[in-house]
C-alpha positions in Angstrom: 18.4 10.4 22.7 16.0 13.4 21.8 12.3 11.8 20.5 11.7 13.4 16.7 9.7 16.3 16.5 6.1 15.5 14.5 6.9 17.7 11.3 10.6 17.4 10.6 12.3 15.2 8.1 13.3 11.4 9.2 17.6 11.7 9.7 19.7 9.4 7.6 19.7 6.9 10.6 15.8 6.7 11.4 15.6 6.2 7.6 17.9 3.5 7.1 16.7 1.7 10.1 13.2 2.1 8.4 14.8 0.5 5.5 16.3 -2.6 7.6 12.5 -3.5 8.9 11.5 -3.9 5.6 13.6 -6.2 4.7 13.4 -8.1 8.0 9.7 -8.3 7.3 10.1 -9.8 3.9 13.0 -11.8 4.9 10.7 -13.1 7.4 7.9 -13.5 5.2 9.5 -15.6 2.7 9.7 -13.2 0.1 12.0 -13.1 -2.9 15.6 -12.8 -1.7 16.2 -10.5 -4.5 13.5 -7.9 -2.9 15.0 -8.3 0.3 18.5 -7.4 -0.9 17.4 -4.4 -2.3 16.0 -3.2 0.5 19.3 -4.0 2.4 21.7 -2.5 0.1 19.5 0.9 0.0 19.5 1.0 4.2 23.6 1.2 3.1 23.6 3.7 1.2 20.9 5.9 2.8 23.1 5.4 5.7 26.1 6.4 3.9 25.2 9.6 2.8 27.1 12.7 3.2 23.9 15.0 3.6 20.3 14.0 4.8 18.2 12.5 2.3 15.7 15.2 3.0 17.7 17.7 1.5 18.9 15.9 -1.4 15.3 15.6 -2.5 14.7 19.2 -1.4 17.1 20.3 -3.7 17.5 18.1 -6.8 14.1 15.8 -6.4 13.5 12.3 -6.8 16.5 11.8 -9.4 19.0 13.0 -6.3 18.5 9.1 -5.1 17.9 7.4 -8.7 21.3 8.8 -9.5 22.7 6.5 -6.4 23.7 2.5 -7.0 20.8 0.3 -6.4 18.1 2.6 -5.8 15.8 2.8 -8.9 12.0 5.1 -9.1 10.2 2.7 -6.8 13.0 2.4 -4.3 13.1 6.5 -4.3 9.6 7.0 -3.5 9.8 4.9 -0.8 12.8 6.9 0.5 11.2 9.9 0.1 7.6 9.2 1.7 9.4 7.9 4.7 12.1 10.8 4.8 9.1 13.4 5.1 6.2 11.7 6.7 7.8 8.7 8.7 5.0 6.5 7.6 4.6 3.9 4.7 1.7 1.6 3.5 4.0 -1.1 2.9 5.6 -0.7 6.1 2.0 -0.8 7.9 0.9 -4.0 5.4 4.3 -6.4 6.1 3.5 -5.5 10.2 0.1 -6.2 9.6 -1.6 -3.2 10.1 -3.7 -1.1 7.8 -3.5 2.7 10.0 -4.4 4.5 6.7 -7.1 6.5 8.1 -5.3 7.2 11.2 -3.0 8.6 8.8 -5.1 10.3 6.7 -6.8 12.2 9.7 -3.2 14.2 10.2 -4.1 16.0 7.1 -6.1 19.4 8.5 -9.5 19.7 7.2 -9.8 15.5 7.1 -11.9 14.6 10.1 -11.8 10.6 11.1 -15.4 10.2 9.1 -14.1 11.6 6.0 -10.4 9.9 6.3 -12.7 6.8 6.3 -14.7 7.9 3.3 -11.6 8.7 1.4 -9.8 5.4 2.2 -12.9 3.1 1.5 -13.7 5.1 -1.9 -10.6 5.8 -3.5 -8.8 2.2 -1.6 -5.5 4.2 -1.4 -3.3 4.1 2.0 -0.6 6.4 2.0 -0.1 10.4 1.8 1.6 10.1 -1.3 -0.9 8.3 -3.0 -3.6 11.0 -1.5 -1.5 13.9 -3.0 -2.1 12.4 -6.1 -5.4 11.8 -5.6 -5.9 15.4 -5.0 -4.3 15.9 -8.5 -5.9 13.7 -10.5 -9.7 14.2 -9.9 -10.6 11.4 -7.8 -10.3 13.1 -4.6 -12.8 15.7 -5.8 -15.2 12.8 -6.5 -15.5 11.9 -3.1 -18.3 13.4 -0.9 -17.8 16.3 1.3 -15.0 17.7 -0.7 -15.3 20.6 -1.8 -13.0 23.1 -3.6 -11.4 24.8 -0.6 -11.3 21.0 1.0 -9.5 20.1 -1.6 -6.6 23.2 -2.1 -5.9 22.9 1.5 -4.9 19.0 1.6 -2.5 19.7 -1.5 -1.2 22.6 0.5 -0.6 20.8 3.3 0.5 17.6 1.4 2.8 19.9 -0.4 4.2 21.4 2.9 4.7 17.7 4.0 6.9 16.9 1.1 8.9 20.2 1.0 7.5 20.8 -2.6 5.5 23.5 -4.3 2.0 23.4 -4.7 1.1 21.9 -7.8 4.2 19.7 -8.0 2.6 16.4 -6.8 4.9 13.1 -6.2 5.4 10.9 -8.9 1.9 9.5 -10.2 1.7 6.1 -8.8 -2.2 5.4 -10.0 -2.0 2.8 -12.7 -3.3 3.3 -16.5 -6.4 1.5 -17.1 -4.5 -0.5 -19.6 -2.1 -1.9 -16.7 -4.4 -3.3 -14.7 -4.1 -7.1 -13.9 -6.8 -9.3 -15.0 -9.0 -10.6 -12.6 -8.3 -14.2 -13.0 -4.5 -13.1 -11.7 -5.9 -11.5 -8.7 -8.4 -14.4 -8.0 -5.6 -16.8 -8.7 -3.1 -14.9 -6.1 -6.5 -14.9 -3.7 -6.9 -18.7 -4.2 -3.2 -19.7 -3.5 -3.4 -17.2 0.0 -6.8 -18.8 1.1 -5.0 -22.6 0.1 -2.0 -22.1 2.1 -3.3 -19.9 4.9 -5.8 -23.3 5.5 -2.7 -25.5 5.3 -0.7 -23.3 8.0 2.0 -22.6 5.7 2.5 -19.0 5.2 4.4 -17.3 8.1 2.0 -14.8 10.5 2.4 -11.5 11.3 1.4 -9.6 14.5 -1.0 -6.6 13.8 -0.7 -4.2 16.4 -4.1 -2.9 15.5 -7.4 -5.3 16.3 -5.2 -7.1 18.6 -5.2 -7.1 22.5 -3.8 -9.9 22.8 -0.9 -9.2 20.3 -1.5 -13.2 18.5 0.4 -14.1 15.6 -3.0 -14.9 13.6 -2.5 -12.7 10.4 -1.0 -15.0 7.6 1.1 -13.0 4.9 1.3 -14.5 1.2 4.2 -12.7 -1.2 3.9 -14.2 -4.6 5.0 -13.8 -8.2 3.0 -13.3 -11.8 4.9 -12.8 -14.5 6.7 -9.2 -13.4 4.1 -8.3 -11.0 4.7 -9.1 -7.4 1.6 -9.3 -5.1 1.5 -9.5 -1.2 -2.1 -10.8 0.1 -3.1 -10.7 3.9 -6.7 -11.0 5.5 -8.5 -7.5 5.7 -7.4 -6.2 9.9 -10.1 -3.3 9.1 -12.4 -1.8 11.5 -15.0 -3.1 9.3 -14.0 -6.1 8.6 -13.6 -7.0 12.2 -17.3 -5.3 12.8 -18.7 -7.6 10.1 -17.4 -10.7 11.3 -15.2 -10.8 7.5 -11.5 -11.1 8.6 -11.3 -14.5 7.1 -13.2 -13.9 4.2 -12.0 -10.6 2.6 -8.3 -10.6 1.0 -6.6 -7.8 0.9 -4.2 -7.9 -2.4 -1.3 -5.4 -3.2 1.0 -4.9 -5.7 4.0 -3.3 -4.9 6.9 -3.6 -7.4 9.1 -1.1 -9.7 6.4 -1.3 -12.7 3.1 -0.2 -10.8 1.4 -0.7 -8.0 -2.5 -1.3 -6.6 -4.9 -2.6 -4.2 -7.9 -5.1 -4.6 -10.3 -6.4 -2.3 -11.7 -10.2 -2.9 -14.8 -11.4 -1.1 -17.2 -14.2 -1.1 -20.0 -12.2 -3.1 -23.6 -12.5 -0.9 -26.1 -11.3 -3.6 -27.0 -11.7 -7.0 -26.0 -13.8 -9.9 -22.2 -13.9 -8.3 -23.6 -15.6 -4.5 -21.2 -17.6 -3.1 -18.7 -16.6 -5.8 -15.5 -15.1 -5.3 -15.0 -11.6 -6.3 -13.0 -8.5 -6.9 -15.0 -5.5 -5.8 -15.4 -3.3 -8.0 -14.9 -5.8 -10.8 -17.6 -7.5 -10.6 -18.6 -7.8 -14.0 -15.5 -9.0 -15.4 -15.7 -11.8 -12.4 -19.1 -12.4 -13.7 -17.7 -13.0 -17.6 -14.4 -14.8 -16.1 -16.9 -17.3 -14.7 -19.3 -17.6 -17.8 -16.2 -18.3 -19.8 -14.7 -20.8 -17.6 -18.2 -23.1 -17.3 -18.5 -22.9 -21.1 -14.6 -24.1 -21.7 -14.7 -27.6 -21.7 -12.4 -29.2 -19.3 -9.6 -31.0 -20.4 
């Protein structure tokens, strides 16, 4: 079989294989069976399409997929990103990898250091999220991203996704009023660390920073109301450098109603020293802690 040339869309068979891998990993990690089934059905649907999914997307956009039985907007965006980039942040997470910096570095004009800065500043992981950030003003606020570089990123990603510049992928950035409460995020962090300490969670084998290929990284899939979360210890270069791979917990929301990413750490300074806090939302964590202390125990 001939190897796929970089820059070419994935064919339907390889797309279906990626969706099957997601389903297999979710099932192995005790995720919701309905979610596992959704990816298996999507794999079957893509495999049976009479035309390449990339062609359908090019001519009719996301609606070409959402009109198919069993494929909603979230799955359609997943298929679009896989078809045009052969990369998906969700698949990286399920494998225990966080290769966002490597992916961003493939965009012309973004070197290693700038790709790392974008990932750490904006907390984004995929090329689709990078494209949204290039249009909603967030990327422009990253140091060293001037007008010329911003334009180059937009044009490059438009080419990757086979669309005209100025027509970004469906916006995935959460509106402010859809931000989950810090109490909920901290509760997922608590459940993850407690179950991890008791050895109750399935473990994945990260490909990055794991020369011995040990299955060391616990994975939690949790549901709070309609929100679905995945939690893992951080497996980034920075976490390994600082020795915090067993402290920093990265929590992702990935469901049909929204997405997001938060890092929970043990605060090392200030009034919250020693407390678990959500990075970027320390003030809310402090307010929650004060409310908890003021509330009489029942």
